[in-house]
VEXLUMFI-582537 format. One line per 3 residues: their letters; for each residue x, y, z of N, C-alpha, C. Coordinates in nm, 4 decimals, always signed. Layout:
# VEXLUMFI-582537
A = X Y Z X Y Z X Y Z  ...
This chain:
# VEXLUMFI-582537
MKV = +0.1115 -0.1346 -0.0328 -0.0343 +0.0101 -0.0131 +0.0776 +0.1766 -0.0097  +0.2167 +0.1069 +0.0621 +0.2670 +0.2625 +0.0906 +0.3407 +0.2935 -0.0168  +0.3991 +0.1640 -0.1083 +0.4766 +0.1454 -0.2392 +0.4102 +0.2359 -0.3460
RKA = +0.2351 +0.1732 -0.3392 +0.1770 +0.2370 -0.4523 +0.1190 +0.4184 -0.4497  +0.0886 +0.4308 -0.2878 +0.0710 +0.5638 -0.2439 +0.1992 +0.6793 -0.2739  +0.3456 +0.5566 -0.3072 +0.4571 +0.7091 -0.3504 +0.4099 +0.6645 -0.4709
LTA = +0.4375 +0.5907 -0.5337 +0.4372 +0.5441 -0.7107 +0.3294 +0.6882 -0.7409  +0.1660 +0.6828 -0.7377 +0.0929 +0.7531 -0.7462 +0.1577 +0.9192 -0.7216  +0.1892 +0.9084 -0.5836 +0.2637 +1.0546 -0.5203 +0.3601 +1.1055 -0.6033
AGA = +0.4606 +0.9977 -0.6818 +0.5457 +1.0691 -0.8081 +0.5602 +1.1054 -0.9146  +0.3786 +1.0349 -0.9509 +0.3139 +1.0745 -1.0561 +0.2913 +1.2095 -1.0639  +0.2406 +1.2034 -0.9860 +0.1954 +1.3651 -0.9873 +0.2662 +1.4753 -0.9204
TAA = +0.3625 +1.4463 -0.8412 +0.4677 +1.5353 -0.8410 +0.5227 +1.5926 -0.9487  +0.5295 +1.4633 -1.0686 +0.5804 +1.5061 -1.2021 +0.5201 +1.6079 -1.2694  +0.3268 +1.5073 -1.2678 +0.2925 +1.6550 -1.3333 +0.2717 +1.7826 -1.3164
MAA = +0.2662 +1.7902 -1.1641 +0.2987 +1.9331 -1.0979 +0.4050 +2.0011 -1.1354  +0.5313 +1.9261 -1.1734 +0.6497 +1.9760 -1.1910 +0.6938 +2.0151 -1.3461  +0.5473 +1.9860 -1.4285 +0.5261 +2.0686 -1.5633 +0.4275 +2.1265 -1.5563
GLV = +0.3766 +2.1335 -1.4438 +0.3009 +2.2534 -1.4919 +0.1752 +2.2329 -1.4514  +0.1048 +2.1007 -1.4332 -0.0373 +2.0781 -1.4395 -0.1023 +2.0225 -1.3362  -0.2030 +2.0584 -1.3402 -0.2912 +1.9712 -1.1994 -0.3718 +1.9219 -1.2110
LAG = -0.4105 +1.7928 -1.2893 -0.4685 +1.6953 -1.3964 -0.6182 +1.6938 -1.3245  -0.7129 +1.6035 -1.3305 -0.8260 +1.6148 -1.3006 -0.8730 +1.4794 -1.1915  -0.7051 +1.3767 -1.2392 -0.6449 +1.2541 -1.1275 -0.6100 +1.2554 -1.1202
PVT = -0.5118 +1.1377 -0.9906 -0.3479 +1.1586 -1.0176 -0.2838 +1.0789 -1.1398  -0.2046 +1.1157 -1.1825 -0.1307 +1.0958 -1.2636 -0.0436 +0.9720 -1.2320  -0.0266 +0.8103 -1.2914 +0.0114 +0.6712 -1.2269 +0.1458 +0.6971 -1.3022
QAQ = +0.2572 +0.6639 -1.2735 +0.3860 +0.6796 -1.2558 +0.3812 +0.6647 -1.4724  +0.3455 +0.5340 -1.4660 +0.3610 +0.4578 -1.6297 +0.3353 +0.5667 -1.7372  +0.2069 +0.6524 -1.6602 +0.1515 +0.7659 -1.7676 +0.2758 +0.8514 -1.7415
AAS = +0.3340 +0.8953 -1.6400 +0.4862 +1.0173 -1.6216 +0.5891 +0.9568 -1.7078  +0.5887 +0.8503 -1.6772 +0.7204 +0.8407 -1.7571 +0.6829 +0.7986 -1.9366  +0.6101 +0.8073 -1.9632 +0.5446 +0.8176 -2.1132 +0.4783 +0.8750 -2.1646
TLA = +0.4794 +1.0502 -2.0953 +0.4015 +1.1744 -2.1062 +0.4747 +1.2554 -2.2358  +0.4584 +1.2520 -2.3767 +0.5861 +1.3186 -2.4682 +0.4790 +1.4400 -2.3960  +0.3713 +1.5420 -2.3810 +0.3603 +1.6692 -2.3801 +0.2053 +1.6489 -2.3104
CAQ = +0.2207 +1.7753 -2.2589 +0.1094 +1.8193 -2.1648 +0.0584 +1.9476 -2.2071  -0.0690 +1.9594 -2.2252 -0.1404 +2.1383 -2.2510 -0.2806 +2.1494 -2.1637  -0.3000 +2.2500 -2.1491 -0.4111 +2.2701 -2.0345 -0.4638 +2.4301 -2.0640
VSG = -0.5879 +2.4685 -2.0411 -0.5891 +2.6504 -2.1022 -0.5965 +2.6979 -1.9515  -0.5298 +2.7700 -1.9450 -0.5323 +2.9237 -1.8568 -0.6296 +2.8739 -1.7566  -0.6099 +2.8478 -1.6873 -0.6859 +2.7994 -1.4758 -0.7549 +2.6791 -1.4895
NPA = -0.6857 +2.5860 -1.5774 -0.7119 +2.4206 -1.5472 -0.8641 +2.3882 -1.5905  -0.9577 +2.5107 -1.6658 -1.0921 +2.4077 -1.6908 -1.0877 +2.2930 -1.7954  -0.9411 +2.2476 -1.8856 -0.9559 +2.1215 -1.9056 -0.8270 +2.1264 -1.9917
GAC = -0.7896 +1.9987 -1.9880 -0.6416 +1.9552 -2.0511 -0.6235 +1.8689 -2.1522  -0.4738 +1.7820 -2.1520 -0.4578 +1.7150 -2.2699 -0.3254 +1.6873 -2.2688  -0.3318 +1.5191 -2.2841 -0.1572 +1.4609 -2.2819 -0.1729 +1.3615 -2.4415
IYN = -0.0632 +1.3867 -2.4532 -0.0136 +1.2961 -2.5689 +0.0982 +1.1491 -2.4703  +0.0543 +1.0413 -2.5069 +0.1702 +0.9383 -2.4546 +0.2348 +0.8554 -2.5012  +0.3398 +0.8311 -2.5101 +0.3706 +0.7095 -2.6289 +0.3545 +0.5538 -2.5449
IEF = +0.2680 +0.4717 -2.5793 +0.2669 +0.3718 -2.4804 +0.3242 +0.2636 -2.5518  +0.3806 +0.2498 -2.6162 +0.4618 +0.1837 -2.6875 +0.5184 +0.2097 -2.8373  +0.6199 +0.1093 -2.8636 +0.7180 +0.1712 -3.0259 +0.5697 +0.2077 -3.1214
RRY = +0.5836 +0.3236 -3.1637 +0.4772 +0.3714 -3.2555 +0.3447 +0.3616 -3.2176  +0.3333 +0.3675 -3.1024 +0.1585 +0.3572 -3.0230 +0.1598 +0.4599 -2.9380  +0.0074 +0.4996 -2.9517 +0.0057 +0.7236 -2.9038 -0.1350 +0.6070 -2.8124
RVT = -0.1099 +0.7988 -2.7140 -0.2284 +0.7387 -2.6411 -0.2941 +0.9237 -2.6250  -0.3733 +0.9385 -2.6745 -0.4041 +1.1678 -2.6151 -0.5594 +1.1427 -2.5835  -0.5208 +1.2049 -2.4303 -0.6084 +1.2366 -2.3395 -0.6827 +1.3559 -2.3269
VWD = -0.8363 +1.3377 -2.3284 -0.7959 +1.4989 -2.2955 -0.9295 +1.4282 -2.1660  -0.9576 +1.6085 -2.0916 -1.0367 +1.6386 -1.9943 -1.0941 +1.7681 -1.9605  -1.2344 +1.7650 -1.8937 -1.2792 +1.8681 -1.8734 -1.3373 +1.8638 -1.7932
NKC = -1.2387 +1.9704 -1.6274 -1.2790 +1.9447 -1.5247 -1.4063 +2.1326 -1.4620  -1.4528 +2.2024 -1.5955 -1.5182 +2.2586 -1.5687 -1.6641 +2.2140 -1.6151  -1.7884 +2.2501 -1.5516 -1.9088 +2.2375 -1.5874 -1.9915 +2.3176 -1.6344
DGH = -1.9020 +2.3808 -1.7780 -2.0320 +2.4832 -1.8282 -2.0725 +2.3927 -1.9685  -2.0624 +2.2786 -1.9857 -2.1383 +2.1939 -2.1207 -2.1213 +2.2641 -2.2382  -1.9442 +2.3185 -2.2819 -1.8501 +2.3119 -2.3743 -1.7510 +2.2136 -2.3618
RVY = -1.7602 +2.1682 -2.5027 -1.7067 +2.0605 -2.5321 -1.5264 +2.0422 -2.5696  -1.4465 +2.0050 -2.4657 -1.3337 +2.0234 -2.5084 -1.2832 +1.8825 -2.5564  -1.1458 +1.9622 -2.6815 -1.0960 +1.8754 -2.7788 -0.9204 +1.8895 -2.8254
AEY = -0.8970 +1.7896 -2.8022 -0.7130 +1.7752 -2.8515 -0.7472 +1.8428 -2.9964  -0.5974 +1.8802 -3.0306 -0.4993 +1.9200 -3.1372 -0.4049 +1.8215 -3.1414  -0.3314 +1.7755 -3.2523 -0.2009 +1.7139 -3.2160 -0.1794 +1.6739 -3.3699
RFN = -0.0349 +1.7299 -3.3605 +0.0778 +1.6743 -3.5055 +0.1550 +1.6076 -3.4968  +0.2226 +1.5588 -3.5644 +0.3379 +1.4349 -3.5542 +0.3866 +1.5035 -3.6990  +0.4847 +1.5829 -3.6773 +0.5826 +1.6278 -3.7720 +0.6324 +1.5183 -3.8731
PLG = +0.6037 +1.5604 -4.0073 +0.5352 +1.6460 -4.0787 +0.3671 +1.6167 -4.1005  +0.3082 +1.4987 -4.0802 +0.1899 +1.5468 -4.1306 +0.0910 +1.5702 -4.0725  +0.1033 +1.6880 -4.0119 -0.0699 +1.7713 -4.0056 -0.1041 +1.7713 -3.8622
NRK = -0.2298 +1.8284 -3.8746 -0.3300 +1.8388 -3.7759 -0.3993 +1.7425 -3.7514  -0.4217 +1.6624 -3.6599 -0.5277 +1.5902 -3.6028 -0.5935 +1.6315 -3.5236  -0.6974 +1.5739 -3.5141 -0.8619 +1.6309 -3.3971 -0.8751 +1.4699 -3.3317
FAP = -0.8506 +1.5445 -3.1542 -0.9787 +1.3968 -3.1044 -1.0949 +1.4737 -3.0401  -1.2168 +1.4770 -3.0507 -1.3040 +1.5311 -2.9764 -1.4094 +1.4645 -2.9432  -1.4073 +1.3997 -2.8357 -1.5241 +1.3171 -2.7445 -1.6256 +1.3568 -2.7110
ATA = -1.7004 +1.3192 -2.6951 -1.8264 +1.4368 -2.6595 -1.8100 +1.4137 -2.4765  -1.7694 +1.5358 -2.4421 -1.7024 +1.4537 -2.2866 -1.7879 +1.5819 -2.2014  -1.7930 +1.5726 -2.0949 -1.9069 +1.5994 -1.9580 -1.8309 +1.6358 -1.8491
CGN = -1.8196 +1.6935 -1.7477 -1.7820 +1.7652 -1.6752 -1.7022 +1.6765 -1.5886  -1.5727 +1.6654 -1.5126 -1.5478 +1.6013 -1.4488 -1.4569 +1.4702 -1.5268  -1.4973 +1.4782 -1.6265 -1.4347 +1.3533 -1.6985 -1.3377 +1.3260 -1.7575
SYS = -1.2586 +1.2443 -1.8179 -1.1437 +1.2511 -1.8796 -1.1530 +1.1561 -2.0292  -1.0961 +1.1015 -2.1333 -1.1420 +1.0194 -2.2383 -1.0151 +1.0419 -2.2899  -0.9953 +0.9426 -2.3889 -0.8498 +0.8723 -2.4302 -0.8843 +0.7954 -2.5510
YSF = -0.7716 +0.7678 -2.6481 -0.7963 +0.7793 -2.7768 -0.7007 +0.6786 -2.7829  -0.6802 +0.5500 -2.7995 -0.4908 +0.5210 -2.8798 -0.5085 +0.4851 -3.0364  -0.3868 +0.5258 -3.0534 -0.3839 +0.5162 -3.2374 -0.2463 +0.4460 -3.2628
SND = -0.2084 +0.3875 -3.3897 -0.0937 +0.3158 -3.4180 -0.0750 +0.4596 -3.5117  +0.0614 +0.5427 -3.4890 +0.1390 +0.6207 -3.6115 +0.3110 +0.5398 -3.6568  +0.2935 +0.5628 -3.8064 +0.3961 +0.5385 -3.9196 +0.5115 +0.6505 -3.8784
FNA = +0.5020 +0.7567 -3.8228 +0.5955 +0.7950 -3.7683 +0.6740 +0.7996 -3.6585  +0.7963 +0.7745 -3.6147 +0.8049 +0.7798 -3.4828 +0.8119 +0.9120 -3.4126  +0.8228 +0.8935 -3.2988 +0.8184 +0.9907 -3.2378 +0.9576 +1.1481 -3.2677
PYG = +1.0846 +1.0828 -3.3380 +1.1804 +1.1966 -3.2928 +1.1284 +1.2557 -3.4225  +1.0444 +1.2388 -3.4919 +1.0712 +1.3964 -3.5937 +0.9428 +1.5136 -3.5092  +0.9205 +1.4372 -3.4180 +0.8768 +1.5704 -3.3434 +0.6585 +1.6040 -3.2958
GSI = +0.6663 +1.6849 -3.2726 +0.5104 +1.6962 -3.2855 +0.4438 +1.7875 -3.1656  +0.3285 +1.8476 -3.1743 +0.2909 +1.9056 -3.0921 +0.1726 +1.8973 -3.0639  +0.0474 +1.9633 -2.9064 -0.0531 +1.8566 -2.8924 -0.0495 +2.0103 -2.8249
RVC = -0.2246 +2.0711 -2.8380 -0.3154 +2.1842 -2.7914 -0.4473 +2.1245 -2.7567  -0.4688 +2.1999 -2.6456 -0.6409 +2.1347 -2.6028 -0.7743 +2.2792 -2.6492  -0.8186 +2.3118 -2.6526 -0.9559 +2.3614 -2.6628 -1.0897 +2.3550 -2.6187
IED = -1.1737 +2.4468 -2.5706 -1.2653 +2.4596 -2.5736 -1.3446 +2.5209 -2.6714  -1.4976 +2.4487 -2.6587 -1.5703 +2.5420 -2.8133 -1.6810 +2.6302 -2.7563  -1.6283 +2.7459 -2.7222 -1.6531 +2.8394 -2.7072 -1.8136 +2.8731 -2.8075
WGP = -1.9466 +2.9846 -2.7238 -2.0107 +3.0731 -2.8311 -1.9457 +3.1855 -2.9748  -1.8066 +3.1856 -2.9402 -1.7430 +3.3017 -3.0247 -1.6452 +3.2186 -3.0588  -1.4902 +3.2336 -3.0463 -1.3686 +3.1923 -3.0516 -1.3474 +3.1189 -3.0066
NTC = -1.3367 +2.9991 -3.0373 -1.2582 +2.8548 -2.9329 -1.1715 +2.9114 -2.8801  -1.1721 +2.8530 -2.7319 -1.0046 +2.9532 -2.6604 -0.9320 +2.7883 -2.6094  -0.8055 +2.8309 -2.6848 -0.7047 +2.6760 -2.6924 -0.6215 +2.7475 -2.6407
SGW = -0.5241 +2.6550 -2.5877 -0.3642 +2.6199 -2.5175 -0.2899 +2.6444 -2.6094  -0.1838 +2.7119 -2.5814 -0.0573 +2.7414 -2.6302 -0.0345 +2.5735 -2.6839  +0.0699 +2.5759 -2.7955 +0.1349 +2.4405 -2.8922 +0.1927 +2.4524 -2.7336
KEW = +0.2319 +2.2769 -2.7437 +0.3189 +2.2158 -2.6418 +0.3726 +2.0977 -2.7146  +0.5352 +2.1451 -2.7360 +0.5756 +2.0622 -2.8292 +0.6521 +1.9515 -2.7503  +0.6867 +1.8816 -2.8576 +0.8096 +1.7859 -2.8075 +0.8975 +1.6771 -2.8830
């Protein structure tokens, strides 16, 4: 039990060091495989991209605000261009999407999270990896 708490605390510490406060604790495996994370100012929404195995990735988005606005992630692997993960998000939940990519992370990429607002969408800055 103490080991599990220590690992969870280590993952949470790593996320906080990266400037993020996630909806839930980050597991040690997630913290070790994180390529990049982004959040909207004030933390109403965020997104991370993880390398889960060779050329296999997971994008996770979360919605911390109960305002009815959808949250989505935009990500890109250089040189492939932008992709979008837009689940039907709900307050206080996180959503993940796993996929394979023929291009590996050494090409680099970036991720950002956006909130669908009534006017222009509110987006974080692009976070590079």
